[in-house]
Structures are given as structure tokens and as C-alpha cells.
C-alpha angles and dihedrals in degrees: 000000000000095000092062097068093110114107115228113256117253112243118216122235112261110229097167133029130194104199129226094256095045128102121189123197111200139035121314115213115186146155129213117016126347122186117193121198095152135052129289119192100193140042123309110214132176121218110262118258093025127113092227127170128210118198117191112191125213089264094049126101129189119189102191143040122317117210109175132132094231123028132180111188124190096146136051128301119186101193140036123313117214115188120172094193120014139359122191117190109194125202096275095044117130117182118182098190141037123311116215111193146159094200124013134191117189127186125211108272096032114129131208117185097190139036129314105221120189113213127191117255106264092216092056100041112053119207118231115259131214089258088063092061117106115269115268095022122117134179090247091062092065092060 
């Protein structure tokens, strides 16, 4: 009765699937939802400005950088993981590299062999633009 107050997690729509017996050599650039059961030797990158989700199953392996807003890892990543929004490391997750996150969820048994680096939410902290530079200054003057 009281123990069932957790809301079920929303699952993202899977637009692309890399199957268990597949191995891809090269970078994978996607938008929407990507589910990886196989092996990727290269970076996995989401299209900018998209609220994409990468799900790596317990059988999945990525050897390269991951740059996706939302990541659910239950397999092995050999490389850095960059997530602008949310990282979920499930019980079978093995990350051999740094994890850059805004929000992280880590289950008992998950393993990170690298640093956990908290980054500010890009939508909250705005970066200065060239128009914010003092009048009369240029990038060439600093050289």
C-alpha cells in the first residue's frame, strides 16, 4: 500500500536498434531513441537540440565517447560519457572513463572507473556571447 508510491519510469520510444549480434565500426549519430544490444566501436552522438535517449543493455558495449542528453547504461562503455540532462547507471553498468552529468542515478553494483564530474545545466546557465564583450575589443587583440 505505502510501498507502491513510486511512479513507473517513462520509457523512451526506440527509433533505432543495434542488435545483439551486430558490431558497428565508426561513429553513430542519431536522434530520438537508440537501443544498443550489440557492439559499437566509435562514438555515439545525439543530434544537437534533440532530447534523445541512449539505452545500453547489459549485453551492449560501446568503445568510444558517448554524447547524449539522456543515457541509461546497463552494459559496458569504454570511453567518456557526456550527458547534458540525465545519466542512469543500472546494476550491470561498467564505465571505463569519466562521466559528465547534470543529474545522475546509480544503482548498487554499477561501476565507474574514472571521475564523476557534475556539470551545470546548459539551459539554466547561459554562456556569454561575443555581443557581451566590451566595445572595441576583438579576439585578435589578445594575441
